[in-house]
LOTOR-867666 format. One record per residue (C-alpha): x, y, z. Coordinates in pm, whole numbers, plus 32768, in hexadecimal, padded with zeros to 4 digits. Layout:
XYZ...
This chain:
D66E24D6D6A8D72F239AD6FBD76422B5D825D8AD21D1D87AD85020D8D972D9241FA8D9E3D80D1EDEDAB0D6AC1E95DAA4D6611F74DBD6D7292086DB3AD6892069DA22D556209CDACDD5AA21C6DB66D669226EDA5ED554225AD959D44722AEDA3BD4F523F2DAD3D5452439D97DD3CD2445D929D395250EDA3DD4902620D9F2D3B426BCD900D2442733D921D1212614D8FCD0B825B2D7A9D1F4268CD709D24225CCD5BBD3CA2548D627D479242BD586D524235BD696D62F2265D5FED6E22161D6F8D84020F1D6FED8AB1FB1D7E3D9FD1FD2D831DA811E73D815DB321DCBD91BDAB51CDFDA49D9551D53DAA6D8DB1D9CD929D7711D46D966D6D71C33D86ED5831C65D7A9D4D41BB9D8A9D5411CA4D9C7D4F81DDDD8E5D3751D78D8BDD36B1D28DA0FD3E51E93DA37D2C41F18D948D38D2043D8BBD3842084D75DD47B2149D694D472219FD512D5B920D9D4E0D66D201DD5DAD7C71F48D5B6D8FF1ED4D636DA3C1FA1D62EDB911FDED6C6DC0620F6D75ADCD52149D638DBC32141D53CDB072214D61FDBF22325D61CDC332306D4B7DACF2320D44BDA9A2451D56FDBCA24DDD4C3DB4324CFD361DC7D2431D2D7DBEF234ED1C0DA7922F5D22CD92B235FD1BDD8C3239AD32AD7DA24ABD341D85425C9D413D7C825D0D57DD74B26D5D66CD77C25F9D7C9D83B24D5D817D7F72400D954D90B2348D9E0D84D2247DAA9D9962176DAF7DA6E210DDC49DB3E223CDCA3DC9C21BDDBFDDBB7219CDAB8DB4F230FDAFCDC7F2390DB34DD0C2301DA07DBFA235BD930DC3924DFD9B5DDA324BCD952DD6F2405D7F1DC412518D799DD142654D809DE22259CD712DD24255ED61EDC9A26CED615DDF1278AD635DDC7284FD507DC462870D511DB9829A1D528DA5D2923D596DA1C27E3D67DD8F3270FD70CD8A1273DD861D9322618D974D8492587DA83D89A247EDB63D84E240FDCC4D7D622BFDD9BD6F621A0DD5DD68A217CDEA9D6C821AAE016D8622210E053D8A3216AE189DA2D2105E123DB7B21A8E0A4DAB92309E0B2DBE623E5E05EDCA722E4DF6DDB5822C4DEA5DAF12433DED0DC6224ABDE27DC5523DFDD16DB042478DCA6DB8525C3DCD0DBC926B3DB81DA652674DAEFD983279CDAC9D86626FEDBA5D8B725F8DCC4D74B259ADD45D6FA252FDEA1D5D8248CDED3D57E2526E008D5A62653E0F9D69F257EE1E4D777250BE0D4D782266BE029D8022712E17AD90725CBE181D9782614DFEFD9C22799E021DA732755E18BDB5A2668E0FFDBC2272DDFB1DBCD2850E08CDCA627ABE181DDC12745E04BDD9E2894DFBFDCE42831DE96DBAC28E4DDF0DA6D286CDE91D96D2931DD9FD9432801DCE5D85C2752DDE4D6F3276EDD9FD5FD26BFDE9DD4F825ECDDBAD47624AFDE4CD474232ADDD3D3C0235DDC9AD32B21F8DCA3D251225FDDE8D0C32223DDB1CFBF2155DD88CE522139DE5CCE4F2191DFD4CE45206CE09DCD092046E167CCD91EFFE20CCD1A1EC5E35BCD531D3BE354CEB71CA2E2D9CE0D1B97E213CF5F1B93E128D09D1BD8E1D6D1D91C03E0D3D3341C1AE12AD4031CBDE034D54A1C23E003D68C1CB1DFA8D7CE1C25DED5D8D61C72DFD6D8331CBEE111D8571C10E200D9821B87E151D9CE1A45E210D92A18B8E1B9D8EC18C2E34CD8271A06E34BD76B19C7E212D70A1852E278D69418FFE3ADD5AF1A21E311D51E18FBE23CD4ED1824E35ED4431931E422D358197EE2F4D3071815E2BDD28B182DE45CD1C31952E426D12018A1E304D0D01770E3A8D0551836E4F4CF6C1904E427CEBB17F4E34ECDB81908E2C8CECF19E8E251CF5A19D6E0EDD0E119FEE12FD1B51A81E003D3371A6BDFD9D3461B9BDED8D4B41B39DE1CD56B1C42DD42D5E11B5ADC3ED5E419E1DBCDD72D1908DC0BD8491978DAE2D7971AC5DAD3D8611BF3DB88D7ED1D30DC02D8951E69DCB3D94C1D90DDC4D9C71C19DDA7D8D21B18DE30D9D41A0EDE9ED8A9192FDF6DD7861942DEC9D63818F8DF89D5D41832DE6BD7041734DEA5D6B51740E023D52E16F5E00ED58F15BBDF1BD5EC14F9E084D4D7156FE143D34E150AE14CD2811641E0F1D11A1674E1A3D00E1682E0AACFDC1815E0DAD1551864E076D195189ADF4DD2CB1926DE85D2711A34DDB2D3111B2DDC97D2931C52DBE0D2AB1DCADBF5D2871E3ADD52D1731F3DDD22D0921E27DCCCD0EA1D4BDDE1D07B1E5BDED5CF4D1E88DE37CF001D49DF1CCFB91D73E027CF361DA9E1A0D0941DA7E247D1DD1DDEE1AED32E1D23E24AD47A1D79E1EAD5F01DAAE296D6261F0FE1DCD5991EE6E08ED5252043DFAED3E81F70DF9FD3841FE0E0F9D36A2162E073D28B20FBDF7FD1C1201AE085D1C5216AE177D187224DE033D012218EE044D0082158E18BD0291FF1E1A7D07B1F70E2E4D2011F3DE2E0D2FC1E9AE392D4591E8DE3AED50B1D79E43AD5ED1D7BE589D6201C26E598D79E1C2AE529D7CC1D5FE5C9D7C91ECFE559D9021EEDE4A2D9A51FC6E3B0DA201EA0E2FFD88A1E32E2CBD8061F98E262D6D21F99E387D79020B0E42CD71B2182E34AD5BF2162E3CCD60A21B7E532D50922A4E59BD41B2228E4A9D32F215CE578D3642048E4B4D4601F6DE556D3D31E2BE5C2D4501CC0E5EAD3AC1B74E55DD32E1B1BE6E2D2671C6EE6D4D1AD1C33E58AD16F1ACFE5DDD0B31B4BE738CFD81C44E63ED0A41D63E663D0651E72E56AD1821FB3E54CD10120EEE556D1F821CDE482D2402312E4F6D1A82429E414D2CA2551E442D3EE241CE3D0D30723B6E2A9D2F4252CE223D4622545E23FD499241EE15BD3FF24A3E03FD29023E8E08AD15A2467E074D0A8239DE158CFCE2490E1B3CF5624D9E05BCFAB24E7DEF9CFE9266BDED7D1492694DF5DD1B42584DE8CD10725F9DD28D1E22727DD67D332268EDDC4D3CE26AFDC6ED379284BDC25D4B428B8DCB2D58427AFDBCFD49A2804DA91D4DE2974DAC6D64E292ADAC9D6472864D9B3D5932962D8F0D6682A74D92AD7AB29B7D900D7222952D79BD6A02AE5D753D81B2B51D7B1D9022BA4D686DA0C2A8CD706DA6129CFD835DBB229D3D8BADC8D28ADD89CDC482790D990DD0B2781DAB5DD162667DBA6DDC126A8DD15DE922569DCBADFBC25E0DBD4E1132533DB99E187265CDC7DE07B262EDD89E08B24A9DD9FE1CA2415DCDBE1D12301DD7CE041228ADD55DFE3233DDBFEE0A5228FDB15E031213CDB84DEBD219EDB9ADEDC21CEDA3BDFC520EDD9B8DEB91FEAD9EEDDE22098D8DFDF012090D819DF4621FBD82FE09322CAD86BE0CA23C4D9BEE05424C5D8BDDEFC2433D873DF7623C3D6E3DF68225ED67DE07C21A2D6DDE14D20C5D5AEE0661F95D551DF162010D612DE111F3AD592DD501FF1D4A3DC841FAFD36FDC3F205CD215DB281F65D1C6DA251E7FD290DADE1D3CD2EADA7C1C0BD1F7D9C21ADDD289DB101A06D2D9DB921B41D39FDA261B5ED45CDA4219F3D4B9DB8E19FFD515DB4F1B35D617DA071A75D697DAEA1951D6ECDBEB1A06D767DB131ADBD855DA601996D8CCDBA118E3D93EDBEE1A13D9E4DAAA1A3DDA8BDACC18E1DB08DC23192BDB7FDBBB1A36DC3CDA991977DCCEDAF31837DCD6DC4717D9DCEEDCCE192ADDC6DBF518F2DEE5DC811776DF02DE0217DBDEE3DDD318F6DFE6DD2A17EBE0EFDE3B1709E092DF4F1822E107DE841847E238DEBE16D4E2B3
């Protein structure tokens, strides 16, 4: 099978999902393809994610489609393709693959889904994923929402398949004293410098009020790296201008390993909250900046985890609501439900692979249903409205040489610098 991902977090989700689509101990080959772009993960990020592949390399959309279409390549045929991309990328690949496979009697099974909590752009993102054989929902709540939305626009909802986040796990929490407090930072939530500075100052204040606790600021990426979302105001930069107490440290690394030593997980709306709840670690979702759709913490209404820094400073420990947790695909009461979470997806993949042939991919968006929207989505990936390559689309018949690779790295570095450093300055100047 092959996983096409466009960021470190989506590679993690896609690769772990791919492995869980087959029974444990099944001998499968997992190839990874990283879509070249703004958030293409660095070697350090991939090492931190810690999910190996039999092969892993960067590709353009056109290169990926040429390989999957079998045009002039030596790629092995795949049984399953997992699209771990942003919604527009999924839609482009669905149309591109439909075009590449138009004359095929047989084709691979195509799977897609979401890397975490779905708290924004539900209709937009979900309709961009329509057309895959399986659209994975990470919880009962998501599965119900996904089916209702597809049926509401007259689209086939049979692809929606309930699973769970593939990276939940770890030893259940058993301690009582919150000796290690972890704040799970997010790249784009909250977005403003003032709000991020406020959260950092409250974290510093909590560390000073509780000198016996180890307080960790868990960061997603180092300066210059990108992940799923753009981080315009890195906490590292804000921390440079503050005197940090001795018991407060900035840390990186695999989230699961950080949770191994966590006694209280604090966040605004990170998917790390679900990882923490799965392990029964005390978890707080902050209300200091309001409970708002823009922050994503509205998703946790009813969870029992909403709390403010004032309450946490005073020793409050949130108690999660068991019914809410169960609807989120989190097995806090025990591991049995989680172990069987992918059974239905495995069965459906097996049935599709055993079929004599699969029908062509048919996304909801077509030049007829979305003539003013779809062409722009496809053009961003150098595809025409019919899914075929546009003239001049970047593709390579052979691996780029060292000069070309150096130019690519320099161009990508310049682009990231512009997005992360120059663009925010220009926006602030425009607000003056």
